[in-house]
C-alpha positions in Angstrom: 116.1 69.7 101.8 111.9 69.8 101.3 110.0 72.0 103.9 108.0 69.6 105.3 105.6 69.4 108.8 108.3 66.4 109.8 111.1 68.3 109.2 109.5 71.7 111.1 108.7 69.8 114.1 111.9 68.4 114.8 113.1 72.0 115.0 110.7 72.2 117.8 107.9 74.4 116.0 104.4 74.5 117.0 101.5 73.2 115.2 99.6 76.2 114.4 103.0 78.2 113.2 104.0 75.3 111.0 100.7 75.3 109.2 101.5 79.4 108.5 105.1 78.7 107.2 103.6 75.6 105.0 100.9 77.6 103.5 102.8 81.0 103.1 106.1 78.2 101.5 103.3 76.8 99.1 102.0 80.3 98.3 105.4 81.5 97.6 106.6 78.6 95.0 102.8 78.6 93.3 103.9 82.4 92.6 107.4 81.7 91.4 106.0 78.6 88.9 103.8 81.2 87.2 106.8 83.9 86.7 108.6 80.7 85.5 105.9 80.0 83.4 105.8 83.9 82.0 108.9 84.3 81.1 109.1 80.7 79.4 106.5 82.4 76.9 108.6 85.3 76.5 111.6 83.8 75.3 109.3 81.9 73.2 107.9 84.7 71.7 111.4 86.5 71.7 112.6 83.3 69.6 109.7 83.1 66.7 110.7 87.3 66.0 114.4 86.7 66.3 113.9 84.0 63.3 111.4 86.5 61.5 113.9 89.1 61.6 117.1 86.8 60.7 114.8 85.1 57.5 113.9 89.0 56.4 117.6 89.6 56.7 118.8 86.6 54.3 116.2 87.4 51.6 117.5 91.2 52.1 120.6 89.5 51.5 119.7 87.7 48.4 118.2 90.0 46.6 121.3 92.3 46.6 123.5 89.7 44.9 121.0 89.1 42.1 121.1 93.2 41.1 117.2 93.8 40.9 116.9 94.6 43.9 115.5 97.7 44.9 111.9 97.2 45.1 111.9 94.2 46.6 114.3 95.6 48.9 112.0 98.5 49.8 109.0 96.1 50.9 111.3 94.2 52.4 112.6 97.0 54.4 109.2 98.2 55.2 108.3 95.0 56.7 111.6 95.3 58.7 110.0 98.6 60.0 106.6 96.6 60.4 108.3 94.3 63.0 110.5 96.9 64.6 107.3 98.6 65.5 105.4 95.7 66.9 108.3 94.1 69.0 108.5 98.1 70.7 104.7 98.5 70.5 105.0 94.5 72.3 107.5 96.1 75.0 106.0 99.4 75.8 102.6 97.1 76.3 104.4 94.4 78.6 106.0 97.7 81.2 102.9 99.1 81.2 100.8 95.5 82.4 104.0 94.8 84.6 103.8 98.5 86.5 100.0 98.2 86.5 100.0 94.8 88.3 102.6 95.9 90.7 100.4 99.2 91.4 97.5 96.9 91.6 99.5 94.6 94.0 100.8 97.3 96.1 97.2 98.9 96.6 96.1 95.1 98.2 93.7 93.9 95.0 93.6 90.4 96.0 96.0 88.0 93.3 92.8 86.0 92.0 91.2 89.4 90.6 94.4 90.9 89.7 93.9 89.8 85.9 90.2 90.4 85.8 90.9 94.1 86.8 93.7 94.3 84.2 91.6 93.3 81.7 88.8 95.9 81.9 91.5 98.6 82.7 92.8 100.9 80.1 96.4 99.7 80.2 97.3 101.2 77.3 96.4 105.0 78.4 99.3 104.3 81.1 102.3 106.7 81.3 105.6 105.2 82.4 108.2 107.7 84.6 111.7 107.2 83.0 112.2 104.0 85.8 109.3 102.2 84.1 106.7 103.3 86.8 103.6 104.5 86.7 103.3 108.7 86.4 100.8 109.4 89.2 100.8 106.6 90.9 99.7 107.9 94.3 96.0 109.2 92.2 96.8 106.0 90.7 96.6 103.7 93.3 94.0 106.1 95.4 91.2 105.5 92.6 92.2 101.4 92.6 91.5 101.4 96.0 87.7 103.3 95.5 87.0 101.7 91.9 87.8 98.0 93.5 87.9 98.4 97.4 85.5 94.9 97.2 88.4 93.1 95.6 91.0 94.1 98.0 92.6 91.9 100.9 91.4 88.0 100.9 88.0 88.6 101.8 85.0 87.3 99.8 83.4 90.4 97.4 80.3 91.1 99.4 78.2 92.8 96.3 75.7 95.9 97.2 72.2 95.1 96.7 71.1 96.8 93.2 68.2 99.0 92.9 66.9 96.6 89.9 67.5 92.8 89.6 70.1 91.8 87.6 69.0 90.3 83.4 69.8 86.4 83.0 69.8 85.0 79.5 68.8 81.9 80.8 72.2 80.5 80.7 73.8 81.7 83.9 74.8 84.6 82.4 73.5 87.4 84.6 74.7 90.0 81.8 75.2 89.4 78.0 77.8 91.5 77.4 81.5 93.4 78.8 80.1 96.3 78.0 76.9 96.4 79.7 78.7 95.4 82.9 81.5 98.0 82.2 78.5 100.9 81.7 77.1 100.0 85.8 77.9 103.3 87.3 77.5 102.0 90.8 81.6 100.7 90.9 80.2 97.8 93.8 77.4 96.5 91.5 80.3 96.6 88.9 82.6 94.9 90.8 79.6 92.4 91.9 79.1 92.0 88.2 82.2 91.2 87.1 82.9 88.3 89.9 79.4 87.3 88.8 80.3 86.8 85.2 83.7 85.8 85.1 83.0 84.1 81.2 82.7 87.5 79.9 86.3 88.3 80.9 87.7 85.1 79.5 87.3 83.1 82.5 
C-alpha cells in the first residue's frame, strides 16, 4: 500500500506529523533510487571488464593452438596484468570514496554538498583499515568539521566577507579556475567560492 496523506490521515495521525512522515519517506525513496542507479553503473562496468577478460583469454587460447604464440602470449599477458591492475585500482578508489562519503555523512556535511567536497578532496591519499574504514577517522572527522563547517547541516551557507572583492570574468564566474579557488587560505571564503562557482567543479 502506498504511503499517502489520505492513508496516514485515516490512521488518525495529525496533519503536521503527516507532513514530516511524507518528507522523510520521500528523502528515503530518493536516496534508494540513487543507490540503485549507482549499483547499475557498477554492474555495467563489471560486465564490460569481464567481457574484456574473456576476450583476452580466447585470444590466448587461439595463439596456443597455432604453435607460435610465445611472443603474442607475452604481449597478452602484459595486457591482462594491466587489466588486473586497473581493476584493483578501481576497486581501491571505490572503497576509499565510500569510506570518505560515510565519514562526511557522519560529520554532518549536507547531502547536497557531499559530491562537491569529494571532488576537491584528496581521496587517493586516504588509508583504509582492515574493515574498509578510514584510518584516523576521528582526526579526519575533526578536520572535516573545521574545513567544511559551513556545509554541515541543512542550513544555507553564508560565506564570510573577503578582504578583497572576488574576481569576475564577465561571464558570471567569480573565479577562473578550480585551482584559484583551492588556493584561498581562508576556509570560509574558500567554501563560499566553491558554492558560487559550481561549474568549475563539474556542476
